[in-house]
C-alpha positions in Angstrom: 40.0 103.4 117.9 41.9 103.4 121.2 44.4 105.6 123.0 47.5 104.1 124.7 49.1 106.1 127.4 52.7 104.9 127.2 55.3 105.5 129.8 58.5 106.3 127.8 60.7 105.7 130.8 63.4 108.2 131.9 64.7 109.0 128.5 67.0 106.3 127.2 65.2 104.7 124.2 66.0 101.2 125.4 64.4 101.8 128.8 60.8 101.8 127.4 59.0 98.6 128.1 58.6 95.9 125.4 54.9 96.5 125.5 55.3 100.2 125.2 57.6 99.9 122.3 55.2 97.5 120.5 52.2 99.7 121.1 54.2 102.7 119.9 55.2 100.9 116.7 51.6 99.9 116.0 49.9 103.3 116.2 49.5 105.5 113.2 49.3 108.7 115.3 51.8 109.5 118.1 51.4 112.3 120.6 54.5 113.0 122.8 55.5 115.6 125.3 58.6 116.9 123.5 59.7 119.0 126.4 60.3 115.8 128.4 60.4 112.9 126.0 63.6 112.7 123.9 63.0 112.3 120.2 65.2 109.2 120.4 62.3 107.4 122.0 60.4 107.9 118.8 62.7 105.4 117.0 60.1 102.8 118.2 57.3 104.5 116.3 56.2 103.3 112.9 58.1 105.0 110.1 54.9 106.3 108.6 53.3 107.5 111.9 52.2 111.1 112.3 54.1 112.4 115.4 52.7 115.4 117.2 54.7 117.3 119.8 52.2 118.3 122.5 54.5 120.6 124.4 53.1 123.8 122.9 49.5 122.5 123.0 46.9 123.1 125.7 44.4 120.5 126.7 41.6 121.6 124.3 44.1 121.4 121.4 45.1 117.9 122.4 41.5 116.8 122.8 40.9 118.1 119.2 43.5 115.7 118.0 41.8 112.8 119.9 38.6 113.8 118.2 40.2 113.8 114.8 41.7 110.3 115.5 38.3 109.1 116.6 36.7 110.4 113.4 39.4 108.7 111.3 39.5 105.5 113.3 43.2 105.9 114.3 44.8 104.3 117.3 46.8 106.9 119.3 50.1 106.4 121.2 50.1 109.1 123.9 53.7 109.1 125.1 54.6 110.5 128.5 58.0 110.6 130.3 58.7 108.2 133.1 55.5 106.5 134.2 52.1 108.0 133.3 50.9 107.5 136.9 53.4 109.9 138.4 53.1 113.6 137.5 51.8 112.7 134.0 48.9 115.1 133.8 46.9 112.1 132.4 43.8 112.3 134.6 42.3 115.3 132.7 43.0 113.6 129.4 41.4 110.4 130.5 38.3 112.4 131.7 38.0 114.0 128.2 38.4 110.6 126.5 35.6 109.1 128.7 33.3 112.0 127.8 34.0 111.2 124.1 33.5 107.5 124.5 37.1 106.7 123.6 38.6 103.6 125.1 42.1 104.0 126.6 44.8 101.8 128.1 47.8 102.6 130.3 51.2 101.1 129.6 53.5 101.7 132.6 57.0 102.8 132.3 60.3 103.2 134.3 60.1 106.2 136.6 62.9 108.7 136.8 63.1 108.1 140.5 64.1 104.4 140.0 66.3 105.4 137.1 68.0 107.9 139.5 68.5 105.2 142.1 70.1 103.0 139.4 72.5 105.8 138.5 73.6 106.0 142.1 73.8 102.2 142.4 71.5 102.4 145.4 68.7 100.4 147.0 66.1 102.8 148.5 64.8 100.3 151.0 67.4 98.7 153.2 66.6 96.5 156.2 67.1 98.3 159.5 67.5 101.6 157.7 64.3 102.4 155.9 61.5 100.4 154.3 59.5 103.4 152.9 59.9 105.5 149.8 58.1 108.9 149.6 57.6 110.5 146.2 56.7 114.2 146.2 57.4 117.4 144.3 58.0 121.0 144.9 55.0 123.3 144.6 54.7 125.1 141.3 52.4 127.4 139.4 50.9 124.5 137.4 49.7 122.7 140.5 50.6 123.4 144.1 51.3 120.7 146.7 48.5 120.3 149.3 49.4 121.9 152.7 49.0 118.5 154.4 51.9 117.2 152.2 54.4 119.8 153.1 58.1 118.8 153.0 58.6 119.3 156.7 55.9 116.7 157.5 57.1 114.2 154.9 60.7 114.6 156.1 59.7 113.8 159.6 59.5 110.1 158.7 63.2 110.2 157.7 62.5 107.6 155.0 63.8 107.6 151.4 62.5 110.8 149.9 62.5 111.5 146.2 61.6 115.1 145.2 60.6 115.6 141.5 60.7 119.0 139.7 62.5 120.8 142.5 65.6 122.1 140.7 64.6 125.7 140.8 63.7 125.6 144.5 66.7 123.6 145.9 67.8 126.1 148.6 64.2 126.3 150.0 63.8 122.5 149.8 67.0 121.7 151.5 66.3 124.2 154.3 63.0 122.6 155.0 64.4 119.1 154.9 67.1 119.9 157.4 64.4 120.6 159.9 63.8 116.9 160.1 66.8 115.0 158.6 70.2 115.2 160.3 72.7 117.2 158.2 74.8 114.1 157.7 72.0 112.3 155.9 73.2 111.1 152.4 71.7 113.1 149.6 72.1 113.3 145.8 71.0 115.2 142.7 70.6 113.2 139.5 69.9 115.1 136.2 68.7 113.5 133.0 69.0 110.0 134.4 69.8 107.5 131.6 70.1 110.2 128.9 73.3 111.4 127.2 73.6 114.5 129.4 73.2 112.5 132.6 75.1 113.6 135.6 75.0 113.2 139.4 76.1 115.1 142.5 76.5 113.2 145.8 77.0 114.7 149.2 75.2 115.0 152.6 72.1 117.0 152.9 74.0 119.6 154.9 76.7 120.0 152.2 74.6 119.3 149.1 74.5 122.9 147.9 78.1 123.8 148.8 80.0 125.0 145.7 77.1 124.1 143.5 76.0 126.3 140.6 72.3 126.1 141.2 71.3 127.3 137.7 73.0 124.2 136.3 70.5 121.9 138.1 67.3 123.9 137.5 65.7 121.4 135.1 65.1 117.7 134.9 66.7 117.1 138.3 65.7 114.5 140.9 66.6 115.1 144.5 67.1 111.9 146.6 67.6 112.1 150.4 67.9 108.9 152.4 69.9 107.1 155.0 69.8 104.2 152.6 72.1 106.0 150.2 75.0 105.5 152.6 77.8 103.0 151.9 76.3 99.5 151.5 79.4 98.2 153.3 78.0 99.7 156.4 75.0 97.5 156.5 74.3 96.5 160.1 71.2 94.4 159.4 71.2 92.6 156.0 68.0 91.1 154.7 67.2 87.6 156.0 65.9 86.7 152.5 69.2 85.1 151.4 70.4 84.1 154.9 71.4 80.4 154.8 69.5 79.9 158.1 66.3 81.4 156.7 63.7 79.0 155.3 60.7 79.8 153.2 58.2 78.0 150.9 60.8 77.9 148.0 63.9 77.0 150.0 65.0 74.9 152.9 67.4 76.3 155.5 71.0 75.2 155.3 70.4 73.0 158.3 67.6 71.2 156.5 64.7 72.8 158.5 61.5 74.0 156.7 59.8 77.4 157.0 
């Protein structure tokens, strides 16, 4: 038997990868985090598959299911929201599987930060603006953020910053970010990207929380702060990639010169 850690994507059932949907449809046992993975994603599961919502289960209880699947020779689709590599709590499961001698494979998925950028119609890396994307999260009871990765330090780079799981701490987060980013820096909140309840709120970092009902944004909210979120029409340094005068190994320049 084998366990497949499948990235379900940001929530829309058609944003799971082809490989993820195929693996999901092949496994007789499906484990999914029902608090984050919409049940609509399970439309890709086999009609006869046993689907277990792991939201109320602790790690030991989940490992017990893996043990049962091993004894019965059942492949398992372990479905996580977004991409399993980002805040997926997969490492401890993988450690348990290795101790049991169970083989596993990771199927990557679309992360909520890229889905949020898509909602905004934004490119997070713009020439002459920023070429770096920082992914982080607010500290919580489940796992605190290391001191060396505090928001003030990360914000000092003034790169594109995507803050996961910070809805309940927005005032504190914004206060810390304003110590490094100018107040006029474009910022946005995206909630439930790609899902039926999707919504967004765009402003500057200095005005982001003005007239905002914070409790409405407490859950499943991504905060994006970046100079790259500004009007694309204000580009001062477009990429040379498609410049007619720029030659590379696949294209000659408009004047006929090579790279």
